py3Dmol code that shows the C-alpha trace and the ligand (Angstrom):
import py3Dmol

protein = """\
ATOM      1  CA  MET A   1      -5.958   3.377 -21.464  1.00  0.00           C
ATOM      2  CA  LYS A   2      -3.465   4.289 -18.767  1.00  0.00           C
ATOM      3  CA  ARG A   3      -3.224   1.569 -16.144  1.00  0.00           C
ATOM      4  CA  ALA A   4      -1.057   1.923 -13.025  1.00  0.00           C
ATOM      5  CA  ILE A   5       0.000  -0.417 -10.291  1.00  0.00           C
ATOM      6  CA  PHE A   6       0.356   0.833  -6.732  1.00  0.00           C
ATOM      7  CA  PRO A   7       2.340  -1.954  -5.100  1.00  0.00           C
ATOM      8  CA  GLY A   8       3.236  -2.455  -1.419  1.00  0.00           C
ATOM      9  CA  SER A   9       2.985  -4.538   1.684  1.00  0.00           C
ATOM     10  CA  PHE A  10       0.062  -2.521   3.107  1.00  0.00           C
ATOM     11  CA  ASP A  11       0.239  -4.281   6.467  1.00  0.00           C
ATOM     12  CA  PRO A  12      -1.909  -2.347   7.076  1.00  0.00           C
ATOM     13  CA  LEU A  13      -3.067   0.367   4.664  1.00  0.00           C
ATOM     14  CA  THR A  14      -2.360   3.820   6.211  1.00  0.00           C
ATOM     15  CA  LYS A  15      -3.793   7.235   5.617  1.00  0.00           C
ATOM     16  CA  GLY A  16      -0.494   7.984   3.903  1.00  0.00           C
ATOM     17  CA  HIS A  17      -1.174   5.199   1.340  1.00  0.00           C
ATOM     18  CA  LEU A  18      -4.729   6.434   0.908  1.00  0.00           C
ATOM     19  CA  ASP A  19      -3.463   9.949   0.256  1.00  0.00           C
ATOM     20  CA  ILE A  20      -1.144   8.637  -2.490  1.00  0.00           C
ATOM     21  CA  ILE A  21      -4.062   6.725  -4.042  1.00  0.00           C
ATOM     22  CA  GLU A  22      -6.367   9.751  -3.963  1.00  0.00           C
ATOM     23  CA  ARG A  23      -3.747  12.010  -5.534  1.00  0.00           C
ATOM     24  CA  SER A  24      -2.660   9.590  -8.221  1.00  0.00           C
ATOM     25  CA  VAL A  25      -6.046   8.395  -9.501  1.00  0.00           C
ATOM     26  CA  PRO A  26      -6.654  11.612 -11.560  1.00  0.00           C
ATOM     27  CA  LEU A  27      -3.549  10.638 -13.576  1.00  0.00           C
ATOM     28  CA  PHE A  28      -4.745   7.227 -14.611  1.00  0.00           C
ATOM     29  CA  ASP A  29      -7.781   5.450 -16.100  1.00  0.00           C
ATOM     30  CA  GLU A  30      -7.253   2.325 -14.040  1.00  0.00           C
ATOM     31  CA  MET A  31      -5.324   1.591 -10.887  1.00  0.00           C
ATOM     32  CA  ILE A  32      -4.547  -1.709  -9.286  1.00  0.00           C
ATOM     33  CA  VAL A  33      -3.567  -1.653  -5.638  1.00  0.00           C
ATOM     34  CA  ALA A  34      -1.239  -4.674  -5.535  1.00  0.00           C
ATOM     35  CA  VAL A  35      -0.509  -6.364  -2.165  1.00  0.00           C
ATOM     36  CA  VAL A  36       2.715  -8.313  -2.195  1.00  0.00           C
ATOM     37  CA  ASP A  37       2.196 -11.911  -1.092  1.00  0.00           C
ATOM     38  CA  ASN A  38       5.394 -12.969   0.584  1.00  0.00           C
ATOM     39  CA  PRO A  39       5.732 -14.925   3.832  1.00  0.00           C
ATOM     40  CA  ASP A  40       6.435 -12.440   6.621  1.00  0.00           C
ATOM     41  CA  LYS A  41       6.369 -13.638  10.212  1.00  0.00           C
ATOM     42  CA  SER A  42       5.920 -10.103  11.517  1.00  0.00           C
ATOM     43  CA  ALA A  43       2.832  -9.489   9.416  1.00  0.00           C
ATOM     44  CA  MET A  44      -0.353  -8.581  11.271  1.00  0.00           C
ATOM     45  CA  PHE A  45      -2.725  -9.424   8.414  1.00  0.00           C
ATOM     46  CA  ASN A  46      -2.463 -12.077   5.693  1.00  0.00           C
ATOM     47  CA  PRO A  47      -2.609 -10.823   2.044  1.00  0.00           C
ATOM     48  CA  GLU A  48      -6.312 -11.778   1.671  1.00  0.00           C
ATOM     49  CA  GLU A  49      -7.223  -9.757   4.811  1.00  0.00           C
ATOM     50  CA  ARG A  50      -5.190  -6.776   3.532  1.00  0.00           C
ATOM     51  CA  CYS A  51      -6.849  -6.880   0.089  1.00  0.00           C
ATOM     52  CA  ARG A  52     -10.292  -7.096   1.627  1.00  0.00           C
ATOM     53  CA  MET A  53      -9.614  -4.148   3.936  1.00  0.00           C
ATOM     54  CA  ILE A  54      -8.291  -2.047   1.106  1.00  0.00           C
ATOM     55  CA  ALA A  55     -11.208  -2.839  -1.142  1.00  0.00           C
ATOM     56  CA  GLU A  56     -13.640  -1.881   1.665  1.00  0.00           C
ATOM     57  CA  VAL A  57     -11.814   1.364   2.320  1.00  0.00           C
ATOM     58  CA  LEU A  58     -11.812   2.191  -1.447  1.00  0.00           C
ATOM     59  CA  VAL A  59     -15.599   1.773  -1.602  1.00  0.00           C
ATOM     60  CA  GLU A  60     -15.792   4.836   0.684  1.00  0.00           C
ATOM     61  CA  THR A  61     -13.108   6.745  -1.246  1.00  0.00           C
ATOM     62  CA  ASP A  62     -13.634   9.138  -4.120  1.00  0.00           C
ATOM     63  CA  THR A  63     -11.524   7.703  -6.903  1.00  0.00           C
ATOM     64  CA  ASN A  64     -13.024   9.949  -9.631  1.00  0.00           C
ATOM     65  CA  ASP A  65     -13.446   8.060 -12.925  1.00  0.00           C
ATOM     66  CA  CYS A  66     -10.457   5.818 -12.252  1.00  0.00           C
ATOM     67  CA  THR A  67     -11.420   2.160 -12.185  1.00  0.00           C
ATOM     68  CA  MET A  68      -9.918   0.545  -9.083  1.00  0.00           C
ATOM     69  CA  ALA A  69      -8.928  -3.040  -8.385  1.00  0.00           C
ATOM     70  CA  VAL A  70      -7.195  -4.682  -5.435  1.00  0.00           C
ATOM     71  CA  GLU A  71      -5.133  -7.843  -5.974  1.00  0.00           C
ATOM     72  CA  SER A  72      -2.273  -9.710  -4.389  1.00  0.00           C
ATOM     73  CA  PHE A  73       0.789 -10.733  -6.346  1.00  0.00           C
ATOM     74  CA  SER A  74       3.904 -12.778  -5.845  1.00  0.00           C
ATOM     75  CA  GLY A  75       7.156 -12.877  -7.765  1.00  0.00           C
ATOM     76  CA  LEU A  76       8.709  -9.933  -9.555  1.00  0.00           C
ATOM     77  CA  LEU A  77       6.675  -6.756  -9.549  1.00  0.00           C
ATOM     78  CA  VAL A  78       7.598  -5.950 -13.174  1.00  0.00           C
ATOM     79  CA  ASP A  79       6.434  -9.414 -14.340  1.00  0.00           C
ATOM     80  CA  TYR A  80       3.096  -8.849 -12.579  1.00  0.00           C
ATOM     81  CA  ALA A  81       2.872  -5.281 -14.000  1.00  0.00           C
ATOM     82  CA  ARG A  82       3.629  -6.564 -17.500  1.00  0.00           C
ATOM     83  CA  ALA A  83       1.016  -9.288 -17.219  1.00  0.00           C
ATOM     84  CA  ARG A  84      -1.517  -6.683 -16.134  1.00  0.00           C
ATOM     85  CA  GLU A  85      -0.450  -4.426 -19.124  1.00  0.00           C
ATOM     86  CA  ALA A  86       0.333  -1.567 -16.748  1.00  0.00           C
ATOM     87  CA  SER A  87       2.405   1.371 -17.969  1.00  0.00           C
ATOM     88  CA  ALA A  88       3.295   2.812 -14.578  1.00  0.00           C
ATOM     89  CA  ILE A  89       4.162   1.823 -11.060  1.00  0.00           C
ATOM     90  CA  VAL A  90       3.198   4.406  -8.372  1.00  0.00           C
ATOM     91  CA  ARG A  91       5.263   4.858  -5.211  1.00  0.00           C
ATOM     92  CA  GLY A  92       5.142   7.380  -2.463  1.00  0.00           C
ATOM     93  CA  ILE A  93       8.252   8.969  -1.004  1.00  0.00           C
ATOM     94  CA  ARG A  94       8.163  10.223   2.562  1.00  0.00           C
ATOM     95  CA  ALA A  95      11.648  11.368   3.381  1.00  0.00           C
ATOM     96  CA  VAL A  96      15.239  11.269   2.195  1.00  0.00           C
ATOM     97  CA  SER A  97      15.536   7.883   3.908  1.00  0.00           C
ATOM     98  CA  ASP A  98      13.016   6.437   1.442  1.00  0.00           C
ATOM     99  CA  TYR A  99      14.731   7.970  -1.522  1.00  0.00           C
ATOM    100  CA  ASP A 100      17.733   5.715  -1.661  1.00  0.00           C
ATOM    101  CA  TYR A 101      15.699   2.432  -1.540  1.00  0.00           C
ATOM    102  CA  GLU A 102      13.060   3.764  -3.958  1.00  0.00           C
ATOM    103  CA  VAL A 103      15.550   4.950  -6.547  1.00  0.00           C
ATOM    104  CA  ARG A 104      17.414   1.637  -6.489  1.00  0.00           C
ATOM    105  CA  MET A 105      14.132  -0.217  -6.881  1.00  0.00           C
ATOM    106  CA  ALA A 106      12.917   2.042  -9.656  1.00  0.00           C
ATOM    107  CA  LEU A 107      16.172   1.702 -11.591  1.00  0.00           C
ATOM    108  CA  MET A 108      16.260  -2.039 -11.187  1.00  0.00           C
ATOM    109  CA  ASN A 109      12.628  -2.262 -12.350  1.00  0.00           C
ATOM    110  CA  LYS A 110      13.460   0.050 -15.349  1.00  0.00           C
ATOM    111  CA  ARG A 111      16.347  -2.212 -16.288  1.00  0.00           C
ATOM    112  CA  LEU A 112      14.141  -5.293 -16.052  1.00  0.00           C
ATOM    113  CA  GLU A 113      11.207  -3.685 -17.905  1.00  0.00           C
ATOM    114  CA  PRO A 114      12.106  -0.427 -19.739  1.00  0.00           C
ATOM    115  CA  ASP A 115       8.519   0.187 -20.877  1.00  0.00           C
ATOM    116  CA  ILE A 116       7.179   0.616 -17.352  1.00  0.00           C
ATOM    117  CA  GLU A 117       7.801   3.938 -15.615  1.00  0.00           C
ATOM    118  CA  THR A 118       7.875   4.477 -11.899  1.00  0.00           C
ATOM    119  CA  VAL A 119       5.910   7.578 -10.866  1.00  0.00           C
ATOM    120  CA  PHE A 120       6.843   9.077  -7.503  1.00  0.00           C
ATOM    121  CA  LEU A 121       4.529  11.216  -5.403  1.00  0.00           C
ATOM    122  CA  MET A 122       5.751  13.028  -2.316  1.00  0.00           C
ATOM    123  CA  ALA A 123       3.884  11.940   0.757  1.00  0.00           C
ATOM    124  CA  ALA A 124       1.565  14.532   2.286  1.00  0.00           C
ATOM    125  CA  GLU A 125       3.367  16.443   5.015  1.00  0.00           C
ATOM    126  CA  GLU A 126       0.961  15.242   7.762  1.00  0.00           C
ATOM    127  CA  TYR A 127       1.718  11.625   6.961  1.00  0.00           C
ATOM    128  CA  SER A 128       5.394  11.961   6.136  1.00  0.00           C
ATOM    129  CA  TYR A 129       6.432  10.090   9.293  1.00  0.00           C
ATOM    130  CA  VAL A 130       3.768   7.402   9.050  1.00  0.00           C
ATOM    131  CA  SER A 131       4.775   3.845   8.147  1.00  0.00           C
ATOM    132  CA  SER A 132       2.888   0.579   8.601  1.00  0.00           C
ATOM    133  CA  ARG A 133       5.794  -0.836  10.607  1.00  0.00           C
ATOM    134  CA  LEU A 134       5.909   2.079  13.076  1.00  0.00           C
ATOM    135  CA  LEU A 135       2.129   2.076  13.352  1.00  0.00           C
ATOM    136  CA  LYS A 136       2.084  -1.624  14.274  1.00  0.00           C
ATOM    137  CA  GLN A 137       4.730  -1.090  16.870  1.00  0.00           C
ATOM    138  CA  VAL A 138       2.935   1.871  18.445  1.00  0.00           C
ATOM    139  CA  PHE A 139      -0.441   0.050  18.349  1.00  0.00           C
ATOM    140  CA  THR A 140       0.786  -3.189  19.821  1.00  0.00           C
ATOM    141  CA  LEU A 141       2.443  -1.304  22.632  1.00  0.00           C
ATOM    142  CA  GLY A 142      -0.836   0.402  23.460  1.00  0.00           C
ATOM    143  CA  GLY A 143      -0.368   3.750  21.654  1.00  0.00           C
ATOM    144  CA  ARG A 144      -3.045   5.611  19.713  1.00  0.00           C
ATOM    145  CA  VAL A 145      -3.078   5.322  15.928  1.00  0.00           C
ATOM    146  CA  GLU A 146      -6.338   7.187  15.454  1.00  0.00           C
ATOM    147  CA  GLY A 147      -6.217   9.537  12.438  1.00  0.00           C
ATOM    148  CA  LEU A 148      -3.215   7.754  10.953  1.00  0.00           C
ATOM    149  CA  VAL A 149      -5.140   4.796   9.492  1.00  0.00           C
ATOM    150  CA  PRO A 150      -8.688   4.687   8.006  1.00  0.00           C
ATOM    151  CA  GLU A 151     -11.291   4.002  10.765  1.00  0.00           C
ATOM    152  CA  LEU A 152     -12.051   0.572   9.305  1.00  0.00           C
ATOM    153  CA  VAL A 153      -8.374  -0.378   9.475  1.00  0.00           C
ATOM    154  CA  GLU A 154      -8.146   0.737  13.106  1.00  0.00           C
ATOM    155  CA  GLU A 155     -11.224  -1.430  13.948  1.00  0.00           C
ATOM    156  CA  ARG A 156      -9.601  -4.469  12.218  1.00  0.00           C
ATOM    157  CA  MET A 157      -6.358  -3.870  14.023  1.00  0.00           C
ATOM    158  CA  LYS A 158      -8.192  -3.882  17.363  1.00  0.00           C
ATOM    159  CA  LYS A 159     -10.058  -7.020  16.393  1.00  0.00           C
ATOM    160  CA  LYS A 160      -6.886  -8.762  15.212  1.00  0.00           C
ATOM    161  CA  TRP A 161      -4.982  -7.776  18.350  1.00  0.00           C
ATOM    162  CA  ALA A 162      -7.819  -9.149  20.524  1.00  0.00           C
ATOM    163  CA  GLU A 163      -7.678 -12.435  18.570  1.00  0.00           C
ATOM    164  CA  ILE A 164      -3.861 -12.599  19.030  1.00  0.00           C
ATOM    165  CA  GLN A 165      -4.177 -11.933  22.751  1.00  0.00           C
ATOM    166  CA  ALA A 166      -6.932 -14.555  23.093  1.00  0.00           C
ATOM    167  CA  THR A 167      -4.731 -17.268  21.535  1.00  0.00           C
ATOM    168  CA  LYS A 168      -2.054 -16.501  24.144  1.00  0.00           C
ATOM    169  CA  GLU A 169      -4.386 -17.088  27.075  1.00  0.00           C
TER     170      GLU A 169
END
"""
ligand_1 = """\
22
LIG
O 5.346 -1.434 1.008
P 6.703 -1.920 0.608
O 7.077 -3.066 1.554
O 7.744 -0.823 0.636
O 6.620 -2.466 -0.859
C 7.797 -3.079 -1.471
C 7.422 -3.773 -2.779
C 6.315 -4.776 -2.567
C 7.030 -2.763 -3.775
C 8.719 -4.533 -3.220
O 9.180 -5.295 -2.175
C 8.460 -5.379 -4.456
O 8.351 -4.896 -5.529
N 8.393 -6.709 -4.238
C 8.186 -7.685 -5.304
C 9.456 -8.410 -5.669
C 10.326 -7.635 -6.592
O 9.932 -7.299 -7.702
N 11.557 -7.285 -6.175
C 12.480 -6.513 -6.922
C 12.286 -5.044 -6.759
S 13.515 -4.094 -7.662
"""
view = py3Dmol.view(width=600, height=400)
view.addModel(protein, "pdb")
view.setStyle({"model": 0}, {"cartoon": {"style": "trace"}})
view.addModel(ligand_1, "xyz")
view.setStyle({"model": 1}, {"stick": {}})
view.zoomTo()
view.show()
């Protein structure tokens, strides 16, 4: 049984993340999308909202025979991965700028837990510039994010933004 963890902030899930999920599920029997639960003042969605959103998007996604789960975790990723008996951590790399951070993280994780491999997938070209942080910035300044996030995520972003605006009035 090959179980992988796909960890991240996912605030929110983008089409780039979804592409990585779709391309990595044929490699594993089980995959847990793991949302990091750390206090972040600039977060748009809380971890529960992110998990719910991802789970809803995955219902509409073809994940072959791979069993999917969505959870939040706190603490060290390798401790969580070990507790879940995962053999791999999946990460997407978009550009050279990601490489440095990702390699350092993978090597540190390998040192902490030699039995867990990090598997890197190159981001699809059309999403190689897409990040949750940039999307949030564009969206909150009134720019279009259509096609860069799943439709359900775009709807939730609009709803959340309306709620935020309402509290300011
Ligand atoms: O989507 P992100 O923000 O790039 O994901 C980063 C994440 C969640 C994978 C990373 O911050 C992480 O693993 N956090 C858990 C704490 C941890 O294990 N830190 C040491 C990493 S070497």
